[in-house]
MOPAC internal coordinates of N, CA, C and O (Angstrom, degrees):
PM7 1SCF
backbone

  N    0.0000 0     0.00 0     0.00 0    0    0    0
  C    1.4308 1     0.00 0     0.00 0    1    0    0
  C    1.5494 1   109.72 1     0.00 0    2    1    0
  O    1.2310 1   119.66 1   142.12 1    3    2    1
  N    1.3220 1   118.26 1   -37.88 1    3    2    1
  C    1.4120 1   123.91 1   179.73 1    5    3    2
  C    1.4875 1   112.23 1   -67.05 1    6    5    3
  O    1.2310 1   120.10 1   143.73 1    7    6    5
  N    1.3312 1   117.41 1   -36.27 1    7    6    5
  C    1.4145 1   123.39 1  -178.96 1    9    7    6
  C    1.5576 1   108.09 1   -69.84 1   10    9    7
  O    1.2310 1   119.31 1   143.17 1   11   10    9
  N    1.2836 1   118.92 1   -36.83 1   11   10    9
  C    1.4933 1   122.92 1  -179.68 1   13   11   10
  C    1.5573 1   105.62 1   -68.03 1   14   13   11
  O    1.2310 1   119.29 1   133.26 1   15   14   13
  N    1.2916 1   118.97 1   -46.74 1   15   14   13
  C    1.4649 1   120.64 1  -178.21 1   17   15   14
  C    1.5542 1   110.89 1   -65.07 1   18   17   15
  O    1.2310 1   121.56 1   144.28 1   19   18   17
  N    1.2866 1   114.63 1   -35.72 1   19   18   17
  C    1.4756 1   117.51 1   179.67 1   21   19   18
  C    1.5498 1   111.94 1   -71.89 1   22   21   19
  O    1.2310 1   120.67 1   145.40 1   23   22   21
  N    1.3228 1   116.32 1   -34.60 1   23   22   21
  C    1.4834 1   119.85 1  -179.99 1   25   23   22
  C    1.5991 1   107.47 1   -73.31 1   26   25   23
  O    1.2310 1   119.90 1   141.86 1   27   26   25
  N    1.2416 1   117.80 1   -38.14 1   27   26   25
  C    1.4648 1   119.86 1   179.86 1   29   27   26
  C    1.5347 1   112.25 1   -73.45 1   30   29   27
  O    1.2310 1   120.64 1   156.74 1   31   30   29
  N    1.3584 1   116.38 1   -23.26 1   31   30   29
  C    1.4708 1   118.40 1  -174.28 1   33   31   30
  C    1.5538 1   113.17 1   -63.49 1   34   33   31
  O    1.2310 1   121.10 1   154.28 1   35   34   33
  N    1.3356 1   115.50 1   -25.72 1   35   34   33
  C    1.4415 1   116.87 1   176.97 1   37   35   34
  C    1.5133 1   113.47 1   -73.69 1   38   37   35
  O    1.2310 1   120.16 1   171.58 1   39   38   37
  N    1.2683 1   117.30 1    -8.42 1   39   38   37
  C    1.5100 1   120.59 1   175.82 1   41   39   38
  C    1.4779 1   114.39 1  -104.84 1   42   41   39
  O    1.2310 1   120.27 1  -173.77 1   43   42   41
  N    1.3409 1   117.09 1     6.23 1   43   42   41
  C    1.4965 1   119.48 1  -176.28 1   45   43   42
  C    1.4896 1   113.37 1   -57.50 1   46   45   43
  O    1.2310 1   117.02 1   137.76 1   47   46   45
  N    1.3377 1   123.27 1   -42.24 1   47   46   45
  C    1.4875 1   119.92 1  -179.94 1   49   47   46
  C    1.5676 1   110.43 1   -60.71 1   50   49   47
  O    1.2310 1   119.79 1   133.57 1   51   50   49
  N    1.3070 1   118.01 1   -46.43 1   51   50   49
  C    1.4223 1   118.74 1  -175.73 1   53   51   50
  C    1.5276 1   111.98 1   -66.84 1   54   53   51
  O    1.2310 1   122.05 1   137.10 1   55   54   53
  N    1.4112 1   113.68 1   -42.90 1   55   54   53
  C    1.4777 1   117.80 1  -179.59 1   57   55   54
  C    1.5719 1   111.53 1   -65.25 1   58   57   55
  O    1.2310 1   120.15 1   141.57 1   59   58   57
  N    1.2679 1   117.31 1   -38.43 1   59   58   57
  C    1.4945 1   119.78 1   176.51 1   61   59   58
  C    1.5055 1   110.01 1   -66.00 1   62   61   59
  O    1.2310 1   120.01 1   137.23 1   63   62   61
  N    1.3096 1   117.58 1   -42.77 1   63   62   61
  C    1.5117 1   119.26 1  -177.94 1   65   63   62
  C    1.5740 1   108.80 1   -68.26 1   66   65   63
  O    1.2310 1   120.23 1   144.61 1   67   66   65
  N    1.3218 1   117.17 1   -35.39 1   67   66   65
  C    1.5080 1   119.24 1   174.22 1   69   67   66
  C    1.5151 1   110.26 1   -63.21 1   70   69   67
  O    1.2310 1   119.91 1   136.19 1   71   70   69
  N    1.3831 1   117.78 1   -43.81 1   71   70   69
  C    1.4182 1   121.21 1   176.77 1   73   71   70
  C    1.5254 1   110.40 1   -62.96 1   74   73   71
  O    1.2310 1   119.04 1   139.71 1   75   74   73
  N    1.2394 1   119.44 1   -40.29 1   75   74   73
  C    1.4787 1   124.56 1   177.47 1   77   75   74
  C    1.4757 1   111.70 1   -58.74 1   78   77   75
  O    1.2310 1   120.75 1   132.26 1   79   78   77
  N    1.2926 1   116.18 1   -47.74 1   79   78   77
  C    1.4418 1   123.09 1   179.53 1   81   79   78
  C    1.5408 1   110.94 1   -64.99 1   82   81   79
  O    1.2310 1   119.51 1   140.89 1   83   82   81
  N    1.3543 1   118.54 1   -39.11 1   83   82   81
  C    1.4418 1   119.65 1   176.89 1   85   83   82
  C    1.4855 1   112.03 1   -67.51 1   86   85   83
  O    1.2310 1   120.05 1   144.16 1   87   86   85
  N    1.3361 1   117.52 1   -35.84 1   87   86   85
  C    1.4900 1   120.76 1   175.87 1   89   87   86
  C    1.5250 1   108.21 1   -64.21 1   90   89   87
  O    1.2310 1   119.90 1   132.14 1   91   90   89
  N    1.3057 1   117.80 1   -47.86 1   91   90   89
  C    1.4918 1   122.15 1   175.20 1   93   91   90
  C    1.4918 1   110.46 1   -50.62 1   94   93   91
  O    1.2310 1   121.08 1   129.24 1   95   94   93
  N    1.3883 1   115.54 1   -50.76 1   95   94   93
  C    1.4463 1   120.48 1  -177.02 1   97   95   94
  C    1.5172 1   111.09 1   -62.27 1   98   97   95
  O    1.2310 1   118.92 1   142.34 1   99   98   97
  N    1.3037 1   119.66 1   -37.66 1   99   98   97
  C    1.4811 1   122.28 1   178.63 1  101   99   98
  C    1.5344 1   111.90 1   -66.92 1  102  101   99
  O    1.2310 1   121.48 1   142.13 1  103  102  101
  N    1.3063 1   114.77 1   -37.87 1  103  102  101
  C    1.4668 1   121.38 1  -177.05 1  105  103  102
  C    1.5337 1   112.42 1   -74.87 1  106  105  103
  O    1.2310 1   119.59 1   162.81 1  107  106  105
  N    1.3634 1   118.39 1   -17.19 1  107  106  105
  C    1.4338 1   118.61 1   177.55 1  109  107  106
  C    1.5094 1   113.90 1   -81.34 1  110  109  107
  O    1.2310 1   121.27 1   168.53 1  111  110  109
  N    1.3329 1   115.18 1   -11.47 1  111  110  109
  C    1.4582 1   125.85 1  -178.88 1  113  111  110
  C    1.5398 1   111.67 1    50.34 1  114  113  111
  O    1.2310 1   121.50 1  -140.92 1  115  114  113
  N    1.3043 1   114.73 1    39.08 1  115  114  113
  C    1.4577 1   120.59 1   175.16 1  117  115  114
  C    1.5283 1   109.17 1  -129.88 1  118  117  115
  O    1.2310 1   120.58 1   -51.73 1  119  118  117
  N    1.3179 1   116.49 1   128.27 1  119  118  117
  C    1.5136 1   117.28 1  -176.89 1  121  119  118
  C    1.5068 1   109.88 1   -72.04 1  122  121  119
  O    1.2310 1   121.10 1   139.65 1  123  122  121
  N    1.3523 1   115.50 1   -40.35 1  123  122  121
  C    1.4762 1   118.72 1  -178.97 1  125  123  122
  C    1.5380 1   109.80 1   -97.08 1  126  125  123
  O    1.2310 1   118.82 1   -84.61 1  127  126  125
  N    1.2497 1   119.86 1    95.39 1  127  126  125
  C    1.5461 1   124.51 1  -179.69 1  129  127  126
  C    1.4600 1   104.32 1  -121.02 1  130  129  127
  O    1.2310 1   119.24 1   -77.88 1  131  130  129
  N    1.3713 1   119.05 1   102.12 1  131  130  129
  C    1.4353 1   122.12 1  -178.84 1  133  131  130
  C    1.5347 1   114.18 1   -62.38 1  134  133  131
  O    1.2310 1   120.18 1   147.17 1  135  134  133
  N    1.2880 1   117.26 1   -32.83 1  135  134  133
  C    1.4786 1   120.17 1   179.96 1  137  135  134
  C    1.5254 1   108.35 1   -64.84 1  138  137  135
  O    1.2310 1   120.38 1   128.82 1  139  138  137
  N    1.3386 1   116.88 1   -51.18 1  139  138  137
  C    1.4445 1   121.98 1  -178.46 1  141  139  138
  C    1.5399 1   112.66 1   -61.73 1  142  141  139
  O    1.2310 1   122.06 1   136.48 1  143  142  141
  N    1.3363 1   113.67 1   -43.52 1  143  142  141
  C    1.5040 1   118.21 1  -179.47 1  145  143  142
  C    1.5307 1   109.44 1   -63.72 1  146  145  143
  O    1.2310 1   120.10 1   137.25 1  147  146  145
  N    1.3119 1   117.40 1   -42.75 1  147  146  145
  C    1.4665 1   119.72 1  -178.19 1  149  147  146
  C    1.5611 1   110.42 1   -68.30 1  150  149  147
  O    1.2310 1   119.59 1   143.51 1  151  150  149
  N    1.3110 1   118.39 1   -36.49 1  151  150  149
  C    1.4453 1   120.87 1   178.50 1  153  151  150
  C    1.5037 1   112.86 1   -67.51 1  154  153  151
  O    1.2310 1   120.94 1   139.52 1  155  154  153
  N    1.3826 1   115.80 1   -40.48 1  155  154  153
  C    1.4200 1   119.42 1   177.97 1  157  155  154
  C    1.5574 1   110.41 1   -66.34 1  158  157  155
  O    1.2310 1   120.69 1   139.36 1  159  158  157
  N    1.3439 1   116.28 1   -40.64 1  159  158  157
  C    1.4512 1   119.86 1   179.52 1  161  159  158
  C    1.5642 1   110.10 1   -64.66 1  162  161  159
  O    1.2310 1   119.88 1   139.15 1  163  162  161
  N    1.2900 1   117.83 1   -40.85 1  163  162  161
  C    1.4631 1   122.02 1   176.40 1  165  163  162
  C    1.5492 1   112.01 1   -62.74 1  166  165  163
  O    1.2310 1   121.16 1   136.61 1  167  166  165
  N    1.3153 1   115.39 1   -43.39 1  167  166  165
  C    1.4569 1   115.77 1   179.67 1  169  167  166
  C    1.5359 1   113.24 1   -69.39 1  170  169  167
  O    1.2310 1   119.92 1   143.63 1  171  170  169
  N    1.3370 1   117.76 1   -36.37 1  171  170  169
  C    1.4588 1   120.60 1   178.18 1  173  171  170
  C    1.4846 1   110.33 1   -67.13 1  174  173  171
  O    1.2310 1   120.31 1   145.00 1  175  174  173
  N    1.3546 1   117.01 1   -35.00 1  175  174  173
  C    1.4076 1   122.50 1   176.61 1  177  175  174
  C    1.5316 1   111.73 1   -66.10 1  178  177  175
  O    1.2310 1   120.29 1   140.90 1  179  178  177
  N    1.3156 1   117.06 1   -39.10 1  179  178  177
  C    1.4368 1   121.83 1   174.79 1  181  179  178
  C    1.5089 1   111.08 1   -65.47 1  182  181  179
  O    1.2310 1   119.50 1   140.95 1  183  182  181
  N    1.3163 1   118.56 1   -39.05 1  183  182  181
  C    1.4678 1   121.99 1   174.27 1  185  183  182
  C    1.4941 1   113.85 1   -60.45 1  186  185  183
  O    1.2310 1   121.78 1   142.19 1  187  186  185
  N    1.3476 1   114.19 1   -37.81 1  187  186  185
  C    1.4625 1   120.81 1  -176.77 1  189  187  186
  C    1.5079 1   115.36 1   -78.20 1  190  189  187
  O    1.2310 1   121.44 1   134.59 1  191  190  189
  N    1.3528 1   114.86 1   -45.41 1  191  190  189
  C    1.4293 1   120.15 1  -173.35 1  193  191  190
  C    1.5462 1   116.99 1   -99.90 1  194  193  191
  O    1.2310 1   119.66 1   159.60 1  195  194  193
  N    1.3721 1   118.25 1   -20.40 1  195  194  193
  C    1.4280 1   125.99 1   175.02 1  197  195  194
  C    1.5307 1   111.20 1    53.02 1  198  197  195
  O    1.2310 1   119.18 1  -131.77 1  199  198  197
  N    1.3189 1   119.17 1    48.23 1  199  198  197
  C    1.4408 1   122.28 1   174.79 1  201  199  198
  C    1.4775 1   109.37 1   -81.12 1  202  201  199
  O    1.2310 1   119.24 1   -51.09 1  203  202  201
  N    1.3677 1   119.06 1   128.91 1  203  202  201
  C    1.4599 1   124.39 1  -172.90 1  205  203  202
  C    1.5766 1   108.97 1   -70.01 1  206  205  203
  O    1.2310 1   120.26 1   133.24 1  207  206  205
  N    1.3029 1   117.10 1   -46.76 1  207  206  205
  C    1.4819 1   122.48 1   179.52 1  209  207  206
  C    1.4949 1   110.32 1   -58.85 1  210  209  207
  O    1.2310 1   120.85 1   131.08 1  211  210  209
  N    1.3584 1   115.98 1   -48.92 1  211  210  209
  C    1.5084 1   118.86 1   179.52 1  213  211  210
  C    1.4791 1   110.22 1   -62.97 1  214  213  211
  O    1.2310 1   120.18 1   142.11 1  215  214  213
  N    1.3468 1   117.25 1   -37.89 1  215  214  213
  C    1.5055 1   118.43 1   178.25 1  217  215  214
  C    1.4832 1   112.47 1   -62.69 1  218  217  215
  O    1.2310 1   119.45 1   140.85 1  219  218  217
  N    1.3370 1   118.65 1   -39.15 1  219  218  217
  C    1.4437 1   122.33 1  -179.56 1  221  219  218
  C    1.5527 1   109.14 1   -65.19 1  222  221  219
  O    1.2310 1   121.24 1   133.33 1  223  222  221
  N    1.3236 1   115.23 1   -46.67 1  223  222  221
  C    1.4713 1   118.01 1   179.51 1  225  223  222
  C    1.4951 1   111.87 1   -64.29 1  226  225  223
  O    1.2310 1   120.27 1   141.36 1  227  226  225
  N    1.2967 1   117.09 1   -38.64 1  227  226  225
  C    1.4724 1   120.87 1   178.02 1  229  227  226
  C    1.4850 1   112.74 1   -65.75 1  230  229  227
  O    1.2310 1   119.23 1   141.45 1  231  230  229
  N    1.3321 1   119.07 1   -38.55 1  231  230  229
  C    1.4220 1   122.86 1   176.26 1  233  231  230
  C    1.5601 1   112.30 1   -64.74 1  234  233  231
  O    1.2310 1   121.80 1   137.51 1  235  234  233
  N    1.3446 1   114.15 1   -42.49 1  235  234  233
  C    1.4901 1   115.29 1   173.42 1  237  235  234
  C    1.5031 1   115.93 1   -60.53 1  238  237  235
  O    1.2310 1   121.73 1   143.22 1  239  238  237
  N    1.3264 1   114.30 1   -36.78 1  239  238  237
  C    1.5135 1   120.03 1   179.60 1  241  239  238
  C    1.5097 1   105.81 1   -62.68 1  242  241  239
  O    1.2310 1   119.21 1   130.31 1  243  242  241
  N    1.3049 1   119.12 1   -49.69 1  243  242  241
  C    1.4829 1   122.63 1  -174.99 1  245  243  242
  C    1.5483 1   108.25 1   -64.92 1  246  245  243
  O    1.2310 1   120.23 1   138.78 1  247  246  245
  N    1.3860 1   117.17 1   -41.22 1  247  246  245
  C    1.4777 1   117.19 1  -179.18 1  249  247  246
  C    1.4978 1   111.12 1   -64.71 1  250  249  247
  O    1.2310 1   119.85 1   139.23 1  251  250  249
  N    1.3444 1   117.89 1   -40.77 1  251  250  249
  C    1.4603 1   119.49 1   179.23 1  253  251  250
  C    1.5174 1   111.87 1   -66.58 1  254  253  251
  O    1.2310 1   119.98 1   139.85 1  255  254  253
  N    1.3692 1   117.64 1   -40.15 1  255  254  253
  C    1.4471 1   121.37 1   179.35 1  257  255  254
  C    1.5529 1   108.20 1   -64.11 1  258  257  255
  O    1.2310 1   120.65 1   136.19 1  259  258  257
  N    1.3277 1   116.37 1   -43.81 1  259  258  257
  C    1.4568 1   116.06 1   179.15 1  261  259  258
  C    1.5076 1   116.51 1   -62.45 1  262  261  259
  O    1.2310 1   121.09 1   135.49 1  263  262  261
  N    1.3425 1   115.51 1   -44.51 1  263  262  261
  C    1.4943 1   118.99 1   176.86 1  265  263  262
  C    1.5280 1   111.88 1   -65.11 1  266  265  263
  O    1.2310 1   120.00 1   142.74 1  267  266  265
  N    1.3436 1   117.60 1   -37.26 1  267  266  265
  C    1.4123 1   119.75 1   175.15 1  269  267  266
  C    1.5144 1   112.97 1   -59.17 1  270  269  267
  O    1.2310 1   121.54 1   134.39 1  271  270  269
  N    1.3111 1   114.66 1   -45.61 1  271  270  269
  C    1.4792 1   122.20 1  -179.96 1  273  271  270
  C    1.5423 1   114.05 1   -65.89 1  274  273  271
  O    1.2310 1   122.42 1   142.60 1  275  274  273
  N    1.3340 1   112.96 1   -37.40 1  275  274  273
  C    1.4989 1   117.20 1   173.01 1  277  275  274
  C    1.5114 1   112.15 1   -61.19 1  278  277  275
  O    1.2310 1   121.15 1   138.29 1  279  278  277
  N    1.3308 1   115.41 1   -41.71 1  279  278  277
  C    1.4804 1   120.67 1   178.95 1  281  279  278
  C    1.5213 1   109.74 1   -64.85 1  282  281  279
  O    1.2310 1   120.71 1   143.27 1  283  282  281
  N    1.3702 1   116.25 1   -36.73 1  283  282  281
  C    1.4282 1   117.23 1   178.71 1  285  283  282
  C    1.5300 1   111.50 1   -69.70 1  286  285  283
  O    1.2310 1   120.04 1   144.66 1  287  286  285
  N    1.2763 1   117.53 1   -35.34 1  287  286  285
  C    1.4644 1   120.72 1   176.61 1  289  287  286
  C    1.5401 1   111.56 1   -65.82 1  290  289  287
  O    1.2310 1   119.94 1   138.64 1  291  290  289
  N    1.3259 1   117.72 1   -41.36 1  291  290  289
  C    1.4535 1   121.51 1   176.32 1  293  291  290
  C    1.5058 1   111.30 1   -65.18 1  294  293  291
  O    1.2310 1   119.96 1   145.16 1  295  294  293
  N    1.3652 1   117.67 1   -34.84 1  295  294  293
  C    1.4085 1   121.54 1   177.11 1  297  295  294
  C    1.5815 1   111.64 1   -67.62 1  298  297  295
  O    1.2310 1   121.20 1   141.53 1  299  298  297
  N    1.3394 1   115.31 1   -38.47 1  299  298  297
  C    1.5026 1   118.81 1   176.15 1  301  299  298
  C    1.4874 1   111.78 1   -67.76 1  302  301  299
  O    1.2310 1   121.66 1   140.78 1  303  302  301
  N    1.2865 1   114.42 1   -39.22 1  303  302  301
  C    1.5335 1   118.49 1   178.75 1  305  303  302
  C    1.5376 1   110.97 1   -61.32 1  306  305  303
  O    1.2310 1   119.77 1   140.10 1  307  306  305
  N    1.3299 1   118.04 1   -39.90 1  307  306  305
  C    1.4569 1   121.57 1   178.87 1  309  307  306
  C    1.5323 1   110.72 1   -63.25 1  310  309  307
  O    1.2310 1   120.04 1   147.34 1  311  310  309
  N    1.2926 1   117.54 1   -32.66 1  311  310  309
  C    1.4597 1   119.34 1  -176.16 1  313  311  310
  C    1.4874 1   113.85 1   -87.16 1  314  313  311
  O    1.2310 1   118.66 1   178.12 1  315  314  313
  N    1.3152 1   120.15 1    -1.88 1  315  314  313
  C    1.4516 1   125.37 1   177.87 1  317  315  314
  C    1.5404 1   110.48 1   -73.07 1  318  317  315
  O    1.2310 1   122.46 1   -38.14 1  319  318  317
  N    1.3783 1   112.89 1   141.86 1  319  318  317
  C    1.4806 1   117.46 1   177.12 1  321  319  318
  C    1.5296 1   109.03 1   -74.97 1  322  321  319
  O    1.2310 1   119.28 1   133.79 1  323  322  321
  N    1.3454 1   118.98 1   -46.21 1  323  322  321
  C    1.4175 1   123.55 1  -178.66 1  325  323  322
  C    1.5217 1   108.18 1  -120.28 1  326  325  323
  O    1.2310 1   119.47 1   -43.49 1  327  326  325
  N    1.3170 1   118.62 1   136.51 1  327  326  325
  C    1.4563 1   124.36 1  -178.50 1  329  327  326
  C    1.5047 1   112.18 1   -77.61 1  330  329  327
  O    1.2310 1   120.62 1   137.85 1  331  330  329
  N    1.3484 1   116.42 1   -42.15 1  331  330  329
  C    1.4671 1   122.56 1  -176.85 1  333  331  330
  C    1.5449 1   109.42 1   -90.05 1  334  333  331
  O    1.2310 1   116.88 1   -39.89 1  335  334  333
  N    1.2418 1   123.55 1   140.11 1  335  334  333
  C    1.4717 1   131.83 1   -12.92 1  337  335  334
  C    1.5165 1   112.21 1   -91.87 1  338  337  335
  O    1.2310 1   121.02 1   165.14 1  339  338  337
  N    1.3454 1   115.66 1   -14.86 1  339  338  337
  C    1.4462 1   116.28 1  -173.87 1  341  339  338
  C    1.5116 1   112.83 1   -68.98 1  342  341  339
  O    1.2310 1   117.99 1   139.02 1  343  342  341
  N    1.2619 1   121.43 1   -40.98 1  343  342  341
  C    1.4496 1   122.94 1   179.35 1  345  343  342
  C    1.5189 1   113.58 1   -63.71 1  346  345  343
  O    1.2310 1   122.80 1   140.59 1  347  346  345
  N    1.3553 1   112.23 1   -39.41 1  347  346  345
  C    1.4877 1   117.07 1  -179.92 1  349  347  346
  C    1.5634 1   109.18 1   -67.34 1  350  349  347
  O    1.2310 1   120.78 1   143.52 1  351  350  349
  N    1.3381 1   116.12 1   -36.48 1  351  350  349
  C    1.4703 1   118.75 1  -178.41 1  353  351  350
  C    1.5216 1   107.30 1   -69.31 1  354  353  351
  O    1.2310 1   119.88 1   136.43 1  355  354  353
  N    1.3784 1   117.84 1   -43.57 1  355  354  353
  C    1.4666 1   121.68 1   179.97 1  357  355  354
  C    1.5772 1   109.06 1   -60.67 1  358  357  355
  O    1.2310 1   121.05 1   134.52 1  359  358  357
  N    1.3170 1   115.60 1   -45.48 1  359  358  357
  C    1.4318 1   119.73 1  -174.42 1  361  359  358
  C    1.6354 1   108.95 1   -67.08 1  362  361  359
  O    1.2310 1   120.56 1   135.70 1  363  362  361
  N    1.2995 1   116.53 1   -44.30 1  363  362  361
  C    1.4402 1   116.03 1  -179.30 1  365  363  362
  C    1.4540 1   115.61 1   -71.79 1  366  365  363
  O    1.2310 1   119.64 1   138.02 1  367  366  365
  N    1.3256 1   118.28 1   -41.98 1  367  366  365
  C    1.4614 1   120.55 1   177.54 1  369  367  366
  C    1.5592 1   112.34 1   -69.20 1  370  369  367
  O    1.2310 1   121.23 1   139.40 1  371  370  369
  N    1.2598 1   115.26 1   -40.60 1  371  370  369
  C    1.4764 1   117.89 1  -179.53 1  373  371  370
  C    1.5343 1   110.70 1   -68.96 1  374  373  371
  O    1.2310 1   119.34 1   137.96 1  375  374  373
  N    1.3109 1   118.87 1   -42.04 1  375  374  373
  C    1.4093 1   120.62 1   178.34 1  377  375  374
  C    1.5475 1   112.76 1   -63.28 1  378  377  375
  O    1.2310 1   121.18 1   135.38 1  379  378  377
  N    1.3191 1   115.35 1   -44.62 1  379  378  377
  C    1.5249 1   117.73 1   177.37 1  381  379  378
  C    1.5102 1   109.44 1   -64.84 1  382  381  379
  O    1.2310 1   119.04 1   133.30 1  383  382  381
  N    1.3274 1   119.43 1   -46.70 1  383  382  381
  C    1.4816 1   122.19 1  -171.92 1  385  383  382
  C    1.5012 1   110.27 1   -69.07 1  386  385  383
  O    1.2310 1   119.70 1   126.40 1  387  386  385
  N    1.2945 1   118.17 1   -53.60 1  387  386  385
  C    1.4423 1   121.12 1  -176.50 1  389  387  386
  C    1.5294 1   112.88 1   -77.80 1  390  389  387
  O    1.2310 1   119.74 1   149.40 1  391  390  389
  N    1.3111 1   118.10 1   -30.60 1  391  390  389
  C    1.4086 1   120.99 1   174.96 1  393  391  390
  C    1.5550 1   110.23 1   -68.94 1  394  393  391
  O    1.2310 1   119.93 1   140.03 1  395  394  393
  N    1.3223 1   117.74 1   -39.97 1  395  394  393
  C    1.4586 1   119.19 1   172.39 1  397  395  394
  C    1.5140 1   113.02 1   -61.83 1  398  397  395
  O    1.2310 1   120.87 1   138.69 1  399  398  397
  N    1.3105 1   115.95 1   -41.31 1  399  398  397
  C    1.4454 1   120.15 1   178.69 1  401  399  398
  C    1.5047 1   112.06 1   -64.20 1  402  401  399
  O    1.2310 1   119.42 1   138.59 1  403  402  401
  N    1.3277 1   118.71 1   -41.41 1  403  402  401
  C    1.4402 1   122.65 1   176.22 1  405  403  402
  C    1.5141 1   110.91 1   -67.57 1  406  405  403
  O    1.2310 1   120.43 1   143.99 1  407  406  405
  N    1.3431 1   116.79 1   -36.01 1  407  406  405
  C    1.4883 1   116.36 1   177.44 1  409  407  406
  C    1.4949 1   113.76 1   -64.83 1  410  409  407
  O    1.2310 1   121.25 1   134.48 1  411  410  409
  N    1.3801 1   115.22 1   -45.52 1  411  410  409
  C    1.4601 1   117.02 1   177.79 1  413  411  410
  C    1.5076 1   114.72 1   -70.41 1  414  413  411
  O    1.2310 1   120.37 1   155.03 1  415  414  413
  N    1.3265 1   116.89 1   -24.97 1  415  414  413
  C    1.4884 1   118.52 1   170.89 1  417  415  414
  C    1.5414 1   110.71 1   -67.77 1  418  417  415
  O    1.2310 1   120.86 1   143.89 1  419  418  417
  N    1.2997 1   115.97 1   -36.11 1  419  418  417
  C    1.5042 1   121.71 1   175.48 1  421  419  418
  C    1.5151 1   110.62 1   -67.00 1  422  421  419
  O    1.2310 1   120.50 1   140.78 1  423  422  421
  N    1.3258 1   116.64 1   -39.22 1  423  422  421
  C    1.5247 1   121.95 1   177.80 1  425  423  422
  C    1.5276 1   106.65 1   -66.00 1  426  425  423
  O    1.2310 1   119.37 1   140.46 1  427  426  425
  N    1.3138 1   118.80 1   -39.54 1  427  426  425
  C    1.4959 1   120.33 1  -179.80 1  429  427  426
  C    1.5111 1   110.83 1   -68.53 1  430  429  427
  O    1.2310 1   120.74 1   148.05 1  431  430  429
  N    1.3943 1   116.19 1   -31.95 1  431  430  429
  C    1.4592 1   119.66 1   176.13 1  433  431  430
  C    1.5589 1   109.30 1   -67.49 1  434  433  431
  O    1.2310 1   121.05 1   133.59 1  435  434  433
  N    1.3161 1   115.61 1   -46.41 1  435  434  433
  C    1.5080 1   117.54 1   179.99 1  437  435  434
  C    1.5120 1   110.58 1   -64.96 1  438  437  435
  O    1.2310 1   120.22 1   147.33 1  439  438  437
  N    1.3404 1   117.18 1   -32.67 1  439  438  437
  C    1.4527 1   117.88 1  -179.02 1  441  439  438
  C    1.5622 1   111.76 1   -68.37 1  442  441  439
  O    1.2310 1   120.42 1   144.05 1  443  442  441
  N    1.2964 1   116.80 1   -35.95 1  443  442  441
  C    1.4279 1   122.34 1  -177.64 1  445  443  442
  C    1.4844 1   114.65 1   -90.48 1  446  445  443
  O    1.2310 1   120.26 1   167.48 1  447  446  445
  N    1.3520 1   117.10 1   -12.52 1  447  446  445
  C    1.4503 1   121.01 1  -176.52 1  449  447  446
  C    1.5734 1   110.24 1  -112.98 1  450  449  447
  O    1.2310 1   120.51 1  -132.54 1  451  450  449
  N    1.2717 1   116.62 1    47.46 1  451  450  449
  C    1.4750 1   118.47 1   178.08 1  453  451  450
  C    1.5568 1   109.22 1   -79.51 1  454  453  451
  O    1.2310 1   120.68 1   -47.94 1  455  454  453
  N    1.2813 1   116.31 1   132.06 1  455  454  453
  C    1.4631 1   120.55 1   178.27 1  457  455  454
  C    1.5353 1   113.11 1  -104.02 1  458  457  455
  O    1.2310 1   120.89 1  -174.53 1  459  458  457
  N    1.3145 1   115.91 1     5.47 1  459  458  457
  C    1.4214 1   119.34 1   177.43 1  461  459  458
  C    1.5692 1   110.09 1   -80.55 1  462  461  459
  O    1.2310 1   120.90 1   -45.07 1  463  462  461
  N    1.3285 1   115.89 1   134.93 1  463  462  461
  C    1.4338 1   121.39 1  -177.42 1  465  463  462
  C    1.5588 1   108.64 1   -63.61 1  466  465  463
  O    1.2310 1   121.61 1   -38.30 1  467  466  465
  N    1.3157 1   114.52 1   141.70 1  467  466  465
  C    1.4874 1   121.74 1   178.00 1  469  467  466
  C    1.4898 1   111.39 1   -69.37 1  470  469  467
  O    1.2310 1   119.36 1   152.03 1  471  470  469
  N    1.2964 1   118.83 1   -27.97 1  471  470  469
  C    1.4966 1   123.51 1  -175.03 1  473  471  470
  C    1.5490 1   110.48 1  -127.94 1  474  473  471
  O    1.2310 1   121.77 1   -13.72 1  475  474  473
  N    1.2892 1   114.22 1   166.28 1  475  474  473
  C    1.4278 1   120.88 1   178.04 1  477  475  474
  C    1.5209 1   110.18 1   -88.42 1  478  477  475
  O    1.2310 1   118.28 1   -38.54 1  479  478  477
  N    1.3276 1   120.89 1   141.46 1  479  478  477
  C    1.4702 1   120.93 1   178.98 1  481  479  478
  C    1.5887 1   109.15 1   -69.56 1  482  481  479
  O    1.2310 1   122.39 1   -36.38 1  483  482  481
  N    1.2729 1   113.04 1   143.62 1  483  482  481
  C    1.4785 1   121.63 1  -177.61 1  485  483  482
  C    1.5251 1   105.68 1  -118.57 1  486  485  483
  O    1.2310 1   118.36 1   -54.63 1  487  486  485
  N    1.2634 1   120.73 1   125.37 1  487  486  485
  C    1.4484 1   124.19 1   176.93 1  489  487  486
  C    1.5527 1   112.10 1    59.19 1  490  489  487
  O    1.2310 1   120.72 1    58.89 1  491  490  489
  N    1.3507 1   116.23 1  -121.11 1  491  490  489
  C    1.4854 1   119.03 1  -174.56 1  493  491  490
  C    1.5321 1   110.29 1  -101.08 1  494  493  491
  O    1.2310 1   118.95 1  -146.19 1  495  494  493
  N    1.3279 1   119.60 1    33.81 1  495  494  493
  C    1.3893 1   125.98 1   178.06 1  497  495  494
  C    1.4559 1   111.53 1   -60.61 1  498  497  495
  O    1.2310 1   120.10 1   180.00 1  499  498  497

């Protein structure tokens, strides 16, 4: 069981981002959502081919989307007449959801942007 959890742990950023996109897709209440479909396809492609450049670009896309949506939530909270309970719910859910998405996008960036050499230098390498 430990080996299964350890082997799946390297996929946590991609799996969480896929789950995040599926939650977004479900909350839009639209079956045909081209943004969600394209994001899921891009994440599954990253899981399948593991391209480092594509992973870095994908992580920047998710970080920018998360920060944009956090700014949108703060903008909506400013326009509310009463903060309790609706504003508090928006703030807590939005911070957890988009903050978690930004965190896992950053983890995906660190995963694909390793600067450590894959092999040890031999001689005058």
